[in-house]
ROSE-4610 file (N, C-alpha, C; in Angstrom, 1 decimal, always signed):
// ROSE-4610
residu = [X/X/X/X/X/X/X/X/X/X/X/X/X/X/X/X/X/X/X/X/X/X/X/X/X/X/X/X/X/X/X/X/X/X/X/X/X/X/X/X/X/X/X/X/X/X/X/X/X/X/X/X/X/X/X/X/X/X/X/X/X/X/X/X/X/X/X/X/X/X/X/X/X/X/X/X/X/X/X/X/X/X/X/X/X/X/X/X/X/X/X/X/X/X/X/X/X/X/X/X/X/X/X/X/X/X/X/X/X/X/X/X/X/X/X/X/X/X/X/X/X/X/X/X/X/X/X/X/X/X/X/X/X/X/X/X/X/X/X/X/X/X/X/X/X/X/X/X/X/X/X/X/X/X/X/X/X/X/X/X/X/X/X/X/X/X/X/X/X/X/X/X/X/X/X/X/X/X/X/X/X/X/X/X/X/X/X/X/X/X/X/X/X/X/X/X/X/X/X/X/X/X/X/X/X/X/X/X/X/X/X/X/X/X/X/X/X/X/X/X/X/X/X/X/X/X/X/X/X/X/X/X/X/X/X/X/X/X/X/X/X/X/X/X/X/X/X/X/X/X/X/X/X/X/X/X/X/X/X/X/X/X/X/X/X/X/X/X/X/X/X/X/X/X/X/X/X/X/X/X/X/X/X/X/X/X/X/X/X/X/X/X/X/X/X/X/X/X/X/X/X/X/X/X/X/X/X/X/X/X/X/X/X/X/X/X/X/X/X/X/X/X/X/X/X/X/X/X/X/X/X/X/X/X/X/X/X/X/X/X/X/X/X/X/X/X/X/X/X/X/X/X/X/X/X/X/X/X/X/X/X/X/X/X/X/X/X/X/X/X/X/X/X/X/X/X/X/X/X/X/X/X/X/X/X/X/X/X/X/X/X/X/X/X/X/X/X/X/X/X/X/X/X/X/X/X/X/X/X/X/X/X/X/X/X/X/X/X/X/X/X/X/X/X/X/X/X/X/X/X/X/X/X/X/X/X/X/X/X/X/X/X/X/X/X/X/X/X/X/X/X/X/X/X/X/X/X/X/X/X/X/X/X/X/X/X/X/X/X/X/X/X/X/X/X/X/X/X/X/X/X/X/X/X/X/X/X/X/X/X/X/X/X/X/X/X/X/X/X/X/X/X/X/X/X/X/X/X/X/X/X/X/X/X/X/X/X/X/X/X/X/X/X/X/X/X/X/X/X/X/X/X/X/X/X/X/X/X/X/X/X/X/X/X/X/X/X/X/X/X/X/X/X/X/X/X/X/X/X/X/X/X/X/X/X/X/X/X/X/X/X/X/X/X/X/X/X/X/X/X/X/X/X/X/X/X/X/X]
num = [1/1/1/2/2/2/3/3/3/4/4/4/5/5/5/6/6/6/7/7/7/8/8/8/9/9/9/10/10/10/11/11/11/12/12/12/13/13/13/14/14/14/15/15/15/16/16/16/17/17/17/18/18/18/19/19/19/20/20/20/21/21/21/22/22/22/23/23/23/24/24/24/25/25/25/26/26/26/27/27/27/28/28/28/29/29/29/30/30/30/31/31/31/32/32/32/33/33/33/34/34/34/35/35/35/36/36/36/37/37/37/38/38/38/39/39/39/40/40/40/41/41/41/42/42/42/43/43/43/44/44/44/45/45/45/46/46/46/47/47/47/48/48/48/49/49/49/50/50/50/51/51/51/52/52/52/53/53/53/54/54/54/55/55/55/56/56/56/57/57/57/58/58/58/59/59/59/60/60/60/61/61/61/62/62/62/63/63/63/64/64/64/65/65/65/66/66/66/67/67/67/68/68/68/69/69/69/70/70/70/71/71/71/72/72/72/73/73/73/74/74/74/75/75/75/76/76/76/77/77/77/78/78/78/79/79/79/80/80/80/81/81/81/82/82/82/83/83/83/84/84/84/85/85/85/86/86/86/87/87/87/88/88/88/89/89/89/90/90/90/91/91/91/92/92/92/93/93/93/94/94/94/95/95/95/96/96/96/97/97/97/98/98/98/99/99/99/100/100/100/101/101/101/102/102/102/103/103/103/104/104/104/105/105/105/106/106/106/107/107/107/108/108/108/109/109/109/110/110/110/111/111/111/112/112/112/113/113/113/114/114/114/115/115/115/116/116/116/117/117/117/118/118/118/119/119/119/120/120/120/121/121/121/122/122/122/123/123/123/124/124/124/125/125/125/126/126/126/127/127/127/128/128/128/129/129/129/130/130/130/131/131/131/132/132/132/133/133/133/134/134/134/135/135/135/136/136/136/137/137/137/138/138/138/139/139/139/140/140/140/141/141/141/142/142/142/143/143/143/144/144/144/145/145/145/146/146/146/147/147/147/148/148/148/149/149/149/150/150/150/151/151/151/152/152/152/153/153/153/154/154/154/155/155/155/156/156/156/157/157/157/158/158/158/159/159/159/160/160/160/161/161/161/162/162/162/163/163/163/164/164/164/165/165/165/166/166/166/167/167/167/168/168/168/169/169/169/170/170/170/171/171/171/172/172/172/173/173/173/174/174/174/175/175/175/176/176/176/177/177/177/178/178/178/179/179/179/180/180/180/181/181/181/182/182/182/183/183/183/184/184/184/185/185/185/186/186/186/187/187/187/188/188/188/189/189/189/190/190/190/191/191/191/192/192/192/193/193/193/194/194/194/195/195/195/196/196/196]
x = [+115.5/+116.7/+116.6/+117.3/+117.2/+118.1/+117.7/+118.5/+118.7/+120.0/+120.3/+120.2/+119.7/+119.5/+120.9/+121.8/+123.1/+124.3/+125.3/+126.4/+126.4/+125.2/+125.0/+124.0/+124.3/+123.4/+123.1/+121.8/+121.4/+120.7/+121.3/+120.9/+120.4/+119.2/+118.7/+118.5/+119.0/+119.0/+117.9/+117.0/+115.8/+115.7/+114.8/+114.6/+114.3/+114.0/+113.6/+114.8/+114.5/+115.5/+116.4/+117.7/+118.6/+118.9/+118.7/+119.0/+120.4/+121.1/+122.4/+122.6/+121.8/+121.8/+123.0/+123.3/+124.3/+125.6/+125.8/+126.9/+127.4/+126.4/+126.6/+127.2/+126.7/+127.2/+128.6/+128.7/+130.0/+131.1/+130.8/+131.7/+132.0/+131.0/+131.3/+132.1/+131.9/+132.6/+134.1/+134.3/+135.6/+136.3/+135.7/+136.4/+136.7/+136.0/+136.2/+134.9/+134.7/+133.5/+133.7/+132.6/+132.6/+132.6/+133.7/+133.9/+133.4/+133.4/+133.0/+131.5/+131.1/+129.7/+129.2/+128.1/+127.6/+126.4/+126.6/+125.5/+124.2/+123.1/+121.7/+121.5/+122.4/+122.3/+123.7/+124.1/+125.4/+125.2/+126.2/+126.3/+126.2/+125.7/+125.7/+127.1/+127.2/+128.5/+128.4/+129.6/+129.6/+130.9/+130.8/+132.1/+131.8/+132.6/+132.5/+132.3/+131.7/+131.5/+131.6/+132.1/+132.3/+131.3/+130.4/+129.4/+129.4/+129.8/+129.7/+130.7/+131.9/+133.0/+132.8/+131.6/+131.5/+131.5/+132.3/+132.2/+131.0/+130.5/+129.3/+129.8/+129.1/+129.1/+128.0/+128.4/+127.5/+127.2/+126.0/+125.6/+124.7/+125.2/+124.5/+123.9/+122.6/+121.9/+121.2/+121.6/+121.1/+119.8/+118.9/+117.6/+117.5/+116.6/+116.3/+115.3/+114.9/+113.9/+112.5/+111.6/+110.2/+109.5/+109.8/+109.1/+109.3/+110.4/+110.8/+110.4/+109.4/+109.0/+108.8/+108.1/+107.9/+109.3/+110.2/+111.6/+112.2/+112.1/+112.7/+112.2/+110.8/+110.2/+110.7/+111.2/+111.8/+113.0/+113.7/+115.0/+114.7/+113.4/+113.1/+113.2/+112.8/+112.9/+114.1/+114.2/+115.5/+116.3/+115.8/+116.3/+116.4/+117.6/+117.7/+117.6/+117.9/+117.8/+117.7/+116.8/+116.7/+117.4/+118.0/+118.4/+117.6/+116.8/+116.0/+116.5/+116.9/+117.7/+116.8/+117.1/+116.5/+117.6/+117.4/+118.4/+117.9/+118.9/+118.5/+118.2/+118.5/+118.3/+117.0/+116.4/+115.2/+114.1/+113.3/+112.3/+111.1/+110.9/+109.9/+110.4/+111.8/+112.3/+112.1/+112.3/+112.1/+110.6/+109.7/+108.3/+108.0/+108.7/+108.4/+109.0/+109.8/+110.3/+109.0/+108.1/+106.9/+105.8/+105.7/+104.5/+104.7/+105.9/+106.2/+107.0/+108.2/+109.2/+109.0/+108.7/+108.3/+107.1/+106.1/+104.9/+105.2/+106.1/+106.5/+107.2/+108.1/+108.7/+107.8/+106.9/+105.9/+104.9/+104.5/+103.5/+104.2/+105.4/+105.9/+106.9/+107.3/+108.4/+108.0/+106.9/+106.5/+107.4/+107.9/+108.7/+110.2/+110.7/+112.1/+112.6/+113.8/+114.3/+114.8/+114.8/+115.3/+116.1/+117.0/+117.9/+117.4/+117.3/+117.1/+118.4/+118.7/+119.9/+119.7/+120.1/+120.0/+121.3/+121.1/+122.4/+122.6/+123.8/+124.1/+124.1/+124.5/+124.4/+125.5/+126.5/+127.4/+126.8/+125.7/+125.1/+124.0/+123.6/+122.7/+123.2/+124.4/+124.8/+125.4/+125.1/+125.6/+124.6/+125.1/+124.4/+123.5/+124.1/+123.4/+122.3/+122.5/+121.3/+120.3/+120.7/+119.7/+118.9/+119.5/+118.7/+117.7/+118.2/+117.3/+116.1/+116.3/+115.1/+114.3/+114.8/+114.1/+113.2/+113.7/+112.9/+111.6/+111.7/+110.4/+109.8/+110.1/+109.6/+109.8/+111.0/+111.5/+112.8/+113.1/+114.3/+114.9/+116.4/+116.8/+116.1/+116.1/+115.6/+116.4/+116.1/+117.0/+117.3/+118.5/+119.0/+117.9/+117.4/+116.5/+115.2/+114.7/+113.4/+113.5/+114.6/+114.9/+115.0/+115.8/+116.0/+114.6/+113.8/+112.6/+111.6/+111.5/+110.6/+111.1/+112.4/+112.9/+112.5/+112.6/+112.2/+110.7/+110.0/+108.5/+108.2/+108.9/+108.5/+109.1/+109.9/+110.4/+111.7/+112.5/+113.8/+114.7/+115.6/+116.7/+117.7/+117.8/+118.8/+118.6/+119.0/+119.1/+120.5/+121.0/+122.4/+122.4/+123.3/+123.4/+124.9/+125.0/+126.4/+126.6/+127.7/+128.0/+129.1/+128.8/+129.8/+131.1/+131.2/+132.4/+133.3/+132.9/+133.7/+133.8/+134.4/+134.4/+135.1/+136.1/+136.9/+136.0/+135.1/+134.3/+132.9/+132.7/+131.4/+131.3/+132.3/+132.3/+131.9/+132.6/+132.4/+130.9/+130.3/+128.9/+128.0/+128.2/+127.2/+127.3/+128.6/+128.8/+128.2/+128.4/+127.7/+126.2/+125.6/+124.1/+123.7/+124.5/+124.1/+124.1/+125.1/+125.3/+124.1/+123.5/+122.3/+121.1/+121.0/+119.9/+120.0/+121.2/+121.5/+121.6/+121.9/+121.8/+121.1/+119.8/+118.9/+119.3/+119.3/+119.7/+118.4/+117.3/+116.2/+115.7/+115.9/+115.2/+115.6/+116.9/+117.5/+117.6/+116.9/+117.2/+118.6/+119.3/+120.7/+121.7/+121.1/+122.1/+121.8/+122.8/+122.6/+122.0/+121.1/+120.4/+121.5/+121.2/+122.2/+121.8/+122.2/+122.2/+123.5/+124.0/+125.4/+125.6/+126.6/+126.8/+128.3]
y = [+68.8/+68.2/+67.8/+66.6/+65.9/+66.5/+66.7/+67.2/+66.0/+65.6/+64.6/+65.0/+64.1/+64.3/+64.3/+63.6/+63.5/+63.3/+62.8/+62.5/+61.0/+60.3/+59.0/+58.8/+58.0/+57.8/+56.2/+56.0/+54.5/+54.4/+53.3/+53.0/+51.5/+51.3/+49.9/+49.6/+48.4/+48.0/+46.9/+47.2/+46.3/+45.9/+45.0/+44.5/+43.1/+42.4/+41.1/+40.2/+38.9/+37.9/+37.9/+37.6/+37.2/+38.4/+39.7/+40.7/+41.3/+40.9/+41.2/+42.2/+42.3/+43.2/+42.9/+41.6/+41.2/+41.3/+41.0/+41.1/+42.6/+43.5/+44.9/+45.4/+45.0/+45.4/+44.8/+43.5/+42.8/+43.6/+43.9/+44.7/+46.0/+46.8/+48.1/+47.9/+47.0/+46.9/+46.4/+45.6/+44.8/+45.2/+46.1/+46.4/+45.2/+44.1/+42.9/+42.3/+41.7/+41.0/+39.6/+39.2/+37.9/+36.7/+36.0/+34.9/+33.6/+33.5/+32.2/+32.3/+31.4/+31.5/+32.8/+33.3/+34.6/+34.2/+34.7/+34.4/+35.0/+34.6/+35.2/+36.6/+36.9/+38.1/+38.5/+39.8/+40.3/+40.9/+40.7/+41.4/+42.9/+43.5/+45.0/+45.6/+46.6/+47.3/+48.6/+48.9/+50.2/+50.9/+52.0/+52.7/+54.2/+55.0/+56.4/+56.9/+57.9/+58.6/+60.1/+60.8/+62.2/+62.8/+63.6/+64.3/+65.8/+66.6/+68.0/+68.5/+67.7/+68.1/+67.7/+67.0/+66.6/+65.1/+64.5/+63.1/+62.6/+61.5/+60.8/+59.3/+58.7/+57.4/+56.7/+55.6/+55.0/+53.6/+53.3/+51.9/+51.4/+50.3/+49.7/+48.4/+48.3/+47.1/+46.3/+45.0/+44.1/+43.5/+43.2/+42.7/+41.3/+40.5/+39.1/+39.4/+38.3/+38.4/+38.8/+39.1/+39.5/+38.6/+37.3/+36.4/+36.7/+37.5/+37.9/+39.4/+39.8/+41.2/+41.8/+40.9/+41.4/+41.6/+40.7/+40.9/+42.1/+42.3/+43.4/+44.7/+44.8/+45.9/+46.4/+45.6/+45.8/+46.7/+46.6/+47.3/+48.8/+48.9/+50.3/+51.5/+51.4/+52.7/+53.4/+54.7/+55.5/+55.5/+54.8/+54.7/+56.1/+56.6/+57.8/+57.8/+56.7/+56.5/+54.9/+54.7/+53.3/+53.2/+52.0/+51.6/+50.5/+50.7/+49.9/+49.3/+47.9/+47.3/+46.4/+46.3/+45.4/+45.0/+43.9/+43.3/+43.8/+44.5/+44.8/+43.7/+42.5/+41.4/+40.6/+41.1/+40.5/+41.6/+41.7/+42.7/+42.6/+41.4/+41.3/+42.0/+42.0/+42.6/+44.1/+44.6/+46.1/+46.5/+45.6/+46.0/+46.1/+45.2/+45.2/+46.4/+47.2/+48.4/+49.3/+49.4/+50.3/+49.5/+48.3/+47.5/+47.1/+46.9/+46.5/+47.3/+47.7/+48.2/+49.7/+50.5/+52.0/+52.0/+51.3/+51.3/+50.9/+49.9/+49.5/+50.5/+51.3/+52.5/+53.5/+53.8/+54.9/+54.5/+53.2/+52.7/+52.7/+52.3/+52.1/+53.3/+54.0/+55.1/+56.5/+56.6/+57.9/+58.4/+59.6/+60.3/+60.1/+59.1/+58.8/+58.7/+59.3/+59.3/+57.9/+57.6/+56.4/+56.6/+55.6/+55.6/+54.3/+54.2/+53.0/+52.6/+51.3/+50.8/+49.6/+49.7/+48.6/+47.8/+46.5/+45.7/+44.8/+44.2/+43.3/+43.9/+45.1/+45.9/+45.3/+44.6/+44.0/+42.8/+42.4/+41.2/+41.7/+42.9/+43.4/+43.1/+43.1/+42.8/+41.3/+40.5/+39.0/+38.3/+37.7/+36.9/+35.8/+35.0/+34.0/+34.5/+35.6/+36.1/+36.6/+37.3/+37.8/+36.7/+35.5/+34.4/+33.9/+33.7/+33.3/+34.1/+35.5/+36.5/+36.4/+36.4/+36.4/+35.1/+34.1/+32.8/+33.0/+33.9/+34.2/+35.5/+36.0/+37.2/+38.4/+38.4/+39.6/+40.0/+41.3/+41.8/+42.6/+42.8/+43.6/+44.9/+45.4/+46.7/+47.7/+48.7/+49.7/+50.8/+51.3/+52.4/+53.6/+53.9/+55.1/+54.7/+53.6/+53.2/+53.2/+52.8/+52.7/+54.0/+55.0/+56.3/+57.0/+56.8/+57.6/+57.1/+55.8/+55.3/+55.7/+55.7/+56.1/+57.5/+58.3/+59.8/+59.9/+59.1/+59.2/+58.7/+57.8/+57.3/+58.2/+59.2/+60.2/+59.8/+58.9/+58.5/+59.8/+59.8/+60.9/+60.5/+59.3/+59.0/+57.6/+57.4/+56.2/+55.9/+54.7/+54.3/+52.9/+52.5/+51.1/+50.8/+49.5/+49.0/+47.6/+47.3/+45.8/+45.5/+44.6/+44.3/+43.8/+43.4/+43.1/+44.2/+45.4/+46.7/+47.1/+46.3/+46.7/+48.0/+48.2/+49.6/+50.7/+50.6/+51.7/+51.7/+50.5/+50.5/+51.5/+51.8/+52.6/+54.1/+54.5/+55.8/+55.9/+54.8/+54.8/+55.0/+54.2/+54.3/+55.6/+56.0/+57.3/+58.4/+58.4/+59.6/+59.6/+58.2/+58.1/+58.6/+58.3/+58.7/+60.3/+60.9/+62.3/+63.0/+62.3/+62.8/+63.0/+62.3/+62.4/+63.8/+64.2/+65.5/+66.7/+66.4/+67.4/+66.9/+67.0/+66.5/+67.0/+66.1/+66.3/+66.5/+66.0/+66.1/+67.5/+68.2/+69.5/+70.7/+70.7/+71.8/+71.5/+72.2/+71.8/+72.1/+72.8/+73.1/+72.1/+71.2/+70.1/+68.8/+68.0/+66.9/+66.0/+65.1/+64.1/+63.1/+62.6/+61.5/+60.2/+59.9/+58.8/+58.1/+57.5/+57.1/+55.7/+55.6/+54.2/+54.0]
z = [+63.1/+63.7/+65.0/+65.3/+66.5/+67.5/+68.8/+69.8/+70.9/+71.0/+71.9/+73.4/+74.3/+75.7/+76.4/+75.8/+76.4/+75.5/+75.9/+75.1/+74.6/+74.7/+74.5/+73.2/+72.3/+71.2/+71.2/+71.4/+71.3/+70.0/+69.2/+67.9/+67.9/+67.4/+67.3/+65.8/+65.6/+64.2/+64.0/+63.1/+62.9/+61.4/+61.1/+59.7/+59.6/+58.5/+58.3/+58.6/+58.8/+59.1/+57.8/+58.0/+57.0/+55.9/+56.3/+55.4/+55.5/+56.6/+56.8/+58.0/+58.9/+60.1/+60.9/+61.2/+62.2/+61.4/+60.0/+59.3/+59.3/+59.0/+59.0/+60.4/+61.5/+62.8/+63.0/+62.7/+62.8/+62.1/+60.8/+60.0/+60.6/+61.1/+61.6/+62.8/+63.7/+65.0/+64.8/+63.8/+63.7/+62.4/+61.6/+60.3/+59.4/+59.7/+58.9/+58.5/+57.3/+56.9/+57.7/+58.4/+59.0/+57.9/+58.0/+56.9/+57.5/+58.7/+59.4/+59.8/+60.6/+61.0/+61.5/+60.9/+61.4/+62.5/+63.7/+64.7/+64.3/+64.8/+64.5/+65.1/+66.1/+66.6/+67.3/+67.0/+67.4/+68.9/+69.8/+70.9/+70.7/+71.8/+71.5/+71.3/+70.6/+70.3/+71.0/+71.7/+72.3/+71.8/+71.4/+71.0/+71.0/+70.3/+70.2/+68.8/+68.7/+67.3/+67.5/+66.5/+66.6/+65.6/+66.1/+65.2/+65.4/+64.4/+64.4/+65.5/+65.6/+66.6/+67.9/+68.2/+69.6/+69.7/+70.8/+71.0/+71.7/+71.1/+71.7/+72.0/+72.9/+73.2/+72.4/+71.5/+70.7/+71.1/+71.2/+71.4/+70.3/+69.6/+68.5/+69.1/+68.8/+69.3/+68.2/+68.0/+67.1/+67.6/+66.7/+67.2/+66.5/+67.2/+66.6/+65.5/+64.8/+63.8/+64.2/+63.3/+63.7/+64.5/+64.5/+65.5/+67.0/+67.3/+68.7/+68.9/+68.3/+68.3/+69.7/+70.5/+71.9/+72.7/+72.5/+73.1/+72.6/+71.2/+70.5/+71.2/+71.4/+71.9/+73.3/+74.1/+75.3/+75.2/+74.0/+73.8/+73.3/+72.8/+72.1/+73.1/+74.3/+75.2/+75.1/+75.0/+75.0/+73.8/+72.6/+71.4/+70.8/+70.3/+69.6/+68.1/+67.5/+66.1/+65.8/+64.7/+64.3/+63.0/+62.7/+61.4/+60.9/+59.8/+59.1/+58.1/+58.1/+57.1/+56.1/+54.9/+54.0/+53.0/+52.3/+51.4/+50.0/+49.2/+47.8/+47.0/+47.3/+46.5/+47.1/+47.9/+48.6/+48.5/+47.4/+47.3/+48.4/+49.0/+50.0/+51.3/+51.6/+52.8/+52.5/+51.2/+51.0/+51.3/+50.7/+51.1/+52.6/+53.3/+54.8/+55.4/+54.9/+55.4/+55.6/+54.6/+54.6/+55.4/+55.1/+55.7/+57.2/+57.6/+59.0/+59.8/+59.3/+60.3/+60.5/+59.6/+59.9/+60.8/+60.4/+61.4/+62.7/+62.9/+64.3/+65.0/+64.4/+64.9/+65.3/+64.5/+64.8/+65.8/+65.8/+66.9/+68.3/+68.4/+69.7/+70.2/+69.2/+69.5/+68.9/+68.3/+67.8/+66.7/+66.8/+65.7/+65.9/+66.5/+66.6/+65.2/+64.8/+63.5/+63.1/+61.8/+61.4/+60.0/+59.8/+58.6/+57.9/+56.6/+55.8/+55.3/+55.3/+54.9/+53.8/+52.7/+51.8/+51.8/+52.3/+52.4/+51.2/+51.2/+50.1/+48.8/+48.7/+47.4/+46.4/+46.9/+45.9/+45.2/+45.7/+45.0/+43.9/+43.8/+42.8/+41.3/+41.2/+39.7/+39.4/+40.5/+40.5/+39.5/+38.6/+37.6/+38.1/+39.0/+39.7/+40.5/+41.3/+42.0/+41.2/+40.1/+39.1/+38.6/+38.1/+37.5/+38.5/+39.8/+40.9/+41.1/+41.0/+41.2/+39.9/+38.7/+37.5/+37.4/+38.0/+38.1/+38.8/+39.8/+40.5/+40.1/+38.9/+38.3/+39.2/+39.8/+40.7/+40.2/+40.7/+40.3/+41.5/+41.6/+42.8/+42.9/+44.2/+44.4/+43.9/+43.1/+42.5/+43.5/+43.4/+44.2/+44.2/+42.9/+43.0/+43.6/+43.4/+44.1/+45.6/+46.1/+47.5/+48.1/+47.3/+47.8/+47.8/+46.8/+46.8/+47.8/+48.0/+49.2/+50.5/+50.7/+52.0/+52.3/+51.2/+51.5/+51.8/+51.0/+51.2/+52.6/+53.2/+54.6/+55.6/+55.2/+56.3/+56.8/+56.2/+56.6/+56.8/+57.6/+57.7/+56.6/+56.1/+55.2/+54.5/+53.3/+52.7/+52.3/+52.8/+52.3/+51.8/+50.9/+50.6/+50.9/+51.3/+51.7/+51.4/+51.6/+51.5/+52.6/+53.5/+54.4/+53.9/+52.7/+52.0/+51.8/+52.1/+52.1/+53.4/+54.4/+55.7/+56.2/+55.5/+55.8/+55.5/+54.7/+54.3/+55.2/+55.8/+56.6/+57.6/+58.4/+59.6/+59.1/+57.9/+57.4/+56.9/+56.3/+55.8/+56.9/+58.1/+59.2/+59.8/+60.1/+60.7/+60.1/+58.7/+57.9/+58.0/+58.0/+58.1/+59.6/+60.6/+61.8/+61.9/+61.3/+61.2/+60.5/+59.6/+58.8/+59.8/+60.9/+61.8/+62.4/+62.7/+63.4/+62.5/+61.3/+60.3/+59.1/+59.1/+58.0/+56.7/+55.7/+54.3/+53.5/+53.7/+52.9/+52.7/+53.7/+53.8/+52.8/+52.6/+51.7/+50.2/+49.4/+48.0/+47.4/+48.1/+47.8/+48.3/+49.2/+49.8/+49.2/+48.9/+48.2/+49.3/+48.8/+49.8/+50.3/+51.5/+52.1/+51.5/+50.2/+49.6/+49.3/+50.3/+50.2/+49.7/+48.7/+48.1/+48.2]
């Protein structure tokens, strides 16, 4: 279980380019899916979250793509939890959770907890998307594969979401953050934090 140093939670969102990190944060902050131009990075979000009956100040920080890794690493110190994003319709971004992003956390931040988020879950059943993937001999990442891999990597939680469900986005992210402070993987009697 993670013990916070104060009433402040710093959460850094990382993942490959174009997986939906910024849309996720914009949906969380505004309760609306961005329908216009989505910037390449979202300004930091500051708000409050209630965990186990206690109020915390929450800072959500978006990061640039992996080409800006050095700049991103300047943000890492003091991070309480990472959100590692991949797109369920981009199998390469899923592979990079294990190949790139979790090693990045471990190398620079040690055992800081992380949550894995599969974005764009609404597109997993989209016929056009599936045809495009099949043309490359690929398929969407399944919920069960992502849950299993997240657990193997030591994630506090795996969730799937779609920013097109903005009213639900805040609850999904809050529940995921709560999982860091009340780990779900440990007890066989407790359902895992696999939120959809």
